[in-house]
C-alpha positions as CSV (number, residue, x, y, z in Angstrom):
1,M,-145.5,5.2,24.6
2,H,-142.2,5.0,26.4
3,I,-140.0,2.2,25.8
4,P,-137.1,1.9,28.0
5,F,-133.5,1.2,26.9
6,A,-132.4,-2.0,27.3
7,P,-129.8,-2.5,30.0
8,S,-127.1,-3.5,27.6
9,R,-127.8,-0.6,25.3
10,R,-127.8,1.9,28.4
11,A,-124.4,0.4,29.6
12,T,-122.9,1.1,26.3
13,L,-124.1,4.6,25.9
14,I,-122.9,5.3,29.5
15,A,-119.5,3.7,28.5
16,S,-119.3,5.7,25.5
17,L,-120.1,8.9,27.4
18,L,-117.4,8.3,29.9
19,A,-114.6,7.7,27.3
20,V,-115.6,11.1,25.5
21,L,-115.3,12.7,28.9
22,A,-112.1,11.1,29.8
23,T,-110.4,12.0,26.5
24,P,-107.5,14.3,26.9
25,A,-108.2,17.7,25.3
26,A,-105.2,17.4,23.3
27,V,-106.2,14.4,21.6
28,L,-109.8,15.8,20.9
29,A,-107.8,18.8,19.5
30,Q,-105.7,16.7,17.1
31,A,-109.0,15.0,16.0
32,R,-110.5,18.6,15.0
33,Y,-107.2,19.4,13.3
34,P,-106.9,22.0,12.0
35,S,-109.3,24.0,13.5
36,K,-107.8,27.4,12.6
37,P,-105.4,28.7,10.2
38,I,-101.7,27.3,9.9
39,Q,-98.8,29.6,9.5
40,V,-96.1,28.3,7.1
41,I,-92.7,30.1,7.7
42,V,-90.4,30.3,4.7
43,P,-87.0,31.3,5.9
44,L,-85.9,32.7,2.4
45,Q,-87.0,35.4,0.1
46,A,-90.5,35.7,-1.6
47,G,-89.9,34.5,-5.0
48,S,-87.2,31.8,-4.1
49,A,-87.9,28.3,-4.9
50,A,-88.8,27.5,-1.7
51,D,-91.4,30.2,-1.6
52,V,-93.1,29.3,-5.0
53,G,-92.8,25.6,-4.3
54,T,-94.4,25.9,-0.8
55,R,-97.3,28.2,-2.0
56,V,-97.9,25.7,-5.0
57,V,-98.1,22.6,-2.9
58,L,-99.6,23.9,0.2
59,G,-102.3,25.9,-1.8
60,K,-103.6,22.5,-3.0
61,V,-103.3,21.2,0.3
62,G,-105.3,23.9,1.8
63,E,-108.0,23.3,-1.0
64,N,-108.3,19.5,-0.3
65,M,-108.4,20.0,3.3
66,G,-110.9,23.0,3.6
67,A,-107.9,24.6,5.5
68,S,-106.3,27.9,5.3
69,F,-102.3,28.1,5.3
70,A,-100.7,31.7,5.7
71,I,-97.3,31.6,4.0
72,E,-94.8,34.2,5.7
73,N,-91.3,34.9,4.1
74,Q,-88.8,35.5,6.7
75,P,-85.5,35.4,5.3
76,G,-82.0,36.2,7.2
77,A,-78.7,34.7,7.9
78,S,-79.2,32.3,4.8
79,G,-82.5,30.8,6.3
80,L,-81.4,30.5,9.8
81,V,-83.4,33.3,11.4
82,G,-86.9,31.6,10.2
83,A,-85.8,28.0,11.0
84,D,-85.1,29.1,14.4
85,R,-88.7,30.4,14.7
86,V,-90.1,27.3,13.2
87,A,-88.0,25.1,15.8
88,R,-89.3,27.3,18.7
89,A,-92.7,27.6,17.7
90,A,-95.6,25.6,19.7
91,P,-95.5,21.8,18.6
92,D,-99.3,21.9,17.8
93,G,-99.4,21.6,14.2
94,Y,-100.2,25.4,13.3
95,V,-96.7,26.6,12.7
96,L,-94.5,24.8,10.0
97,G,-91.8,25.3,8.0
98,G,-91.1,25.2,4.3
99,I,-87.6,24.7,4.3
100,T,-84.9,23.6,2.2
101,D,-81.5,21.8,2.4
102,S,-79.8,24.8,1.9
103,V,-80.7,25.9,5.5
104,L,-80.4,22.7,7.2
105,N,-77.5,21.2,5.6
106,Y,-75.5,24.2,4.1
107,A,-76.1,27.1,6.2
108,V,-75.7,25.4,9.4
109,N,-72.5,23.6,8.3
110,L,-70.9,27.1,7.6
111,A,-72.3,29.0,10.9
112,A,-70.1,29.0,14.0
113,K,-73.0,27.9,16.1
114,T,-77.0,28.0,15.5
115,S,-79.7,28.4,18.0
116,F,-81.4,25.3,17.0
117,D,-80.5,21.6,16.3
118,P,-80.8,21.1,12.6
119,L,-81.3,17.3,12.9
120,N,-83.2,16.9,16.1
121,G,-85.1,20.2,16.5
122,F,-87.7,19.3,14.2
123,E,-90.3,16.8,13.1
124,P,-89.9,16.1,9.3
125,I,-93.1,15.8,7.6
126,T,-92.4,15.2,3.9
127,R,-90.2,16.2,1.0
128,M,-92.2,18.5,-1.5
129,A,-90.0,18.8,-4.5
130,N,-86.3,18.8,-5.7
131,I,-84.9,21.8,-7.2
132,G,-82.9,21.9,-10.3
133,W,-79.9,24.6,-10.8
134,V,-78.2,26.3,-13.6
135,L,-75.2,28.6,-13.8
136,V,-76.1,31.9,-15.3
137,A,-74.4,35.1,-16.6
138,N,-75.4,38.5,-17.7
139,N,-75.3,39.5,-21.4
140,N,-72.2,41.6,-20.6
141,S,-70.1,38.6,-19.5
142,A,-68.8,35.1,-20.6
143,K,-70.9,33.7,-23.4
144,S,-69.7,30.1,-22.6
145,M,-68.1,27.8,-20.0
146,T,-64.8,28.1,-22.0
147,E,-64.8,31.9,-21.8
148,L,-65.7,32.1,-18.1
149,V,-62.8,29.6,-17.2
150,A,-60.6,31.5,-19.4
151,Q,-61.5,35.0,-17.9
152,A,-61.3,33.5,-14.4
153,Q,-57.8,32.2,-15.1
154,A,-56.3,35.5,-16.6
155,Q,-57.4,37.7,-13.9
156,P,-57.7,35.7,-10.5
157,R,-60.2,37.3,-8.1
158,K,-61.3,39.8,-10.6
159,L,-64.3,38.3,-11.7
160,D,-67.4,38.6,-9.0
161,Y,-70.1,36.2,-8.6
162,A,-73.4,36.6,-6.6
163,S,-75.1,34.5,-3.9
164,G,-78.2,34.5,-1.7
165,G,-75.7,34.8,1.2
166,N,-73.0,33.5,3.2
167,G,-73.6,29.7,3.2
168,S,-76.4,29.6,0.8
169,P,-76.2,26.9,-1.9
170,H,-75.5,29.5,-4.5
171,H,-72.3,30.4,-2.3
172,V,-71.4,26.6,-1.9
173,A,-71.9,25.5,-5.2
174,M,-69.8,28.2,-7.0
175,E,-67.0,27.5,-4.2
176,L,-67.1,23.6,-4.9
177,F,-67.0,24.3,-8.8
178,S,-64.0,27.0,-8.3
179,S,-62.2,24.6,-6.1
180,A,-62.6,21.7,-8.6
181,N,-61.3,23.9,-11.5
182,K,-58.7,25.9,-9.5
183,L,-60.5,29.1,-9.9
184,Q,-60.3,32.3,-7.7
185,L,-63.7,34.2,-8.0
186,T,-64.8,36.9,-5.5
187,H,-68.0,36.4,-3.5
188,V,-70.6,39.0,-3.5
189,P,-73.3,37.9,-1.0
190,Y,-76.8,39.3,-0.9
191,K,-79.5,38.9,1.6
192,G,-81.6,36.6,-0.8
193,A,-81.4,34.7,-4.2
194,T,-84.5,37.0,-5.8
195,Q,-82.5,40.1,-5.5
196,A,-79.2,38.4,-6.2
197,T,-80.6,37.1,-9.6
198,V,-81.9,40.5,-10.7
199,D,-78.7,42.3,-10.0
200,V,-76.9,39.6,-12.1
201,A,-79.3,40.4,-14.8
202,G,-78.9,44.0,-14.6
203,G,-75.2,43.7,-14.8
204,Q,-74.2,44.6,-11.4
205,V,-72.5,41.3,-11.0
206,P,-71.4,38.9,-13.6
207,L,-72.7,35.7,-12.8
208,M,-74.0,33.0,-10.1
209,F,-75.6,29.6,-9.6
210,S,-79.3,29.9,-9.5
211,A,-82.3,27.5,-9.0
212,I,-84.2,27.1,-12.4
213,S,-87.2,28.3,-10.9
214,V,-85.6,31.9,-9.9
215,A,-83.6,32.2,-13.3
216,L,-86.0,30.9,-15.6
217,P,-88.3,34.2,-16.3
218,L,-85.2,36.1,-16.6
219,I,-83.7,33.6,-19.0
220,K,-87.0,33.5,-20.9
221,D,-86.7,37.4,-21.5
222,G,-83.0,37.4,-22.7
223,K,-81.8,39.0,-19.5
224,L,-79.8,36.1,-18.3
225,R,-77.6,33.9,-20.2
226,P,-77.4,30.1,-19.0
227,L,-74.2,28.9,-19.3
228,A,-74.3,25.1,-18.1
229,Q,-76.4,22.9,-15.9
230,P,-75.0,21.0,-13.0
231,A,-76.5,17.8,-13.6
232,E,-76.3,14.4,-15.4
233,R,-78.9,15.3,-17.8
234,R,-80.7,18.6,-19.3
235,S,-83.6,19.9,-17.7
236,S,-86.9,19.7,-20.0
237,L,-87.3,23.7,-19.0
238,L,-83.8,24.2,-20.5
239,P,-83.3,21.8,-23.3
240,D,-80.8,23.8,-25.2
241,V,-78.5,24.3,-22.2
242,P,-75.7,21.8,-21.8
243,T,-74.5,20.2,-18.9
244,F,-71.1,20.7,-17.3
245,T,-69.9,17.4,-18.9
246,E,-71.3,18.6,-22.3
247,A,-69.8,22.0,-22.1
248,G,-66.6,20.4,-21.9
249,M,-65.8,20.7,-17.9
250,P,-65.5,18.2,-15.4
251,A,-68.7,16.3,-14.3
252,F,-70.3,18.8,-11.4
253,N,-73.6,17.9,-10.0
254,F,-75.6,19.9,-7.6
255,S,-79.3,20.0,-6.6
256,T,-81.4,20.8,-3.7
257,W,-84.7,20.0,-2.0
258,L,-87.7,21.5,-0.3
259,G,-89.2,19.9,2.6
260,L,-92.1,20.7,5.2
261,Y,-91.2,20.5,8.9
262,A,-92.8,21.1,12.2
263,P,-91.4,21.9,15.4
264,K,-90.0,18.8,17.4
265,G,-92.8,17.3,19.6
266,T,-95.6,17.7,17.1
267,P,-98.1,14.8,17.6
268,K,-97.6,11.9,15.2
269,A,-101.3,12.2,14.1
270,I,-100.8,15.7,12.7
271,V,-97.5,14.8,10.9
272,D,-98.9,11.8,9.2
273,K,-102.1,13.8,8.2
274,L,-100.0,16.5,6.9
275,N,-97.8,13.8,5.1
276,A,-100.7,12.0,3.5
277,E,-102.2,15.5,2.5
278,V,-99.1,16.7,0.7
279,A,-98.8,13.3,-1.1
280,R,-102.1,13.4,-2.2
281,A,-101.9,17.2,-3.5
282,L,-98.5,16.1,-5.4
283,T,-100.7,13.6,-7.6
284,D,-102.8,16.4,-8.8
285,P,-102.0,17.3,-12.4
286,G,-102.2,20.8,-12.2
287,V,-100.0,20.9,-9.2
288,R,-97.5,18.5,-11.0
289,D,-97.7,20.8,-14.3
290,R,-97.2,24.0,-12.0
291,L,-94.1,22.7,-10.3
292,L,-92.5,21.2,-13.2
293,G,-93.0,24.5,-15.1
294,L,-91.0,26.4,-12.4
295,G,-88.2,24.0,-12.6
296,L,-89.1,22.0,-9.4
297,D,-89.6,17.9,-9.6
298,P,-92.6,17.0,-7.3
299,V,-91.3,14.3,-4.9
300,S,-93.0,13.3,-1.6
301,S,-91.3,11.0,0.9
302,T,-92.3,9.7,4.4
303,P,-91.4,11.5,7.5
304,A,-88.5,8.7,8.0
305,Q,-87.1,9.3,4.6
306,L,-87.1,13.1,5.0
307,D,-85.0,12.7,8.3
308,E,-82.6,10.4,6.8
309,L,-82.3,12.6,3.8
310,T,-81.6,15.5,6.2
311,R,-79.2,13.5,8.2
312,S,-77.3,12.2,5.2
313,G,-77.0,15.5,3.3
314,H,-75.8,17.3,6.5
315,A,-72.9,15.0,6.8
316,R,-72.2,15.0,3.0
317,I,-72.6,18.6,2.4
318,G,-70.4,19.3,5.7
319,K,-67.5,17.3,4.5
320,A,-67.5,18.8,0.9
321,I,-67.5,22.1,2.6
322,R,-64.6,21.0,4.7
323,D,-62.6,19.5,2.0
324,A,-63.3,22.8,-0.3
325,G,-61.9,25.0,2.4
326,I,-65.1,27.2,2.2
327,K,-65.4,29.7,5.0
328,A,-68.3,31.7,6.3
329,E,-67.4,35.6,5.4
């Protein structure tokens, strides 16, 4: 038996069909996001704090979303090469960047010019972690901060230090420390922090500032000697390593952070979805334990908070670099 639709129901169905047909393809694509693998560019070396942090966090995000995140390292020019690639990508949510403030606040302040706008060339999504730091030396070098300062003062410019590249946080941290203590050290820049840290452990270069996440395995193996932590309090991962103040030095605080960014113009719906998924991942006990065990403090934020953090850090670090007279080499 055929029962016809009531006129009101038929009108509702027709209106719904017309609404779907009139919906822009871009809106439908956002609703289905993600419908293919998402490429994430980390503009620093494999094994860096940015690399391991991004992999841990987005690994859980992918698991929760049923999505695939393909992490690609593209180091070069202290992160500027990879960051430029993110900025130039299509703003559709399928190319993201796991980028630290070492790129957006340090490297860009030392570069004569950049091919992207560090403050307006991205859509901030969320902060993912704070990164703790430590000053380390190899086993043939200084055994304490007192000995290090004495060596540097006795032989100006004879003591070398490694970094992840010109304008990297390793470079800037050491220059700020040297300037505050009137020391003259010689910079040995590498193309990434991972190799620099390995060479310090191997005795090719005496010392460097390092992210705890990168240095920790070598510290545990006895190949690197931690001298002091540039923080107000000791990291739980290095409970026996003094802060600079505890080591008899002037107070010196230094830390960086890791954020997730998209190209400028990425739809707000996609940014908000990724923001919520990262926040969800960071509440997972397993993710938090893994990050903390690597020397990374899991911290999320709103897009607006990350934008403000980027802008305020850019101004603050830029001033510190100029005041200390740090120059790109």
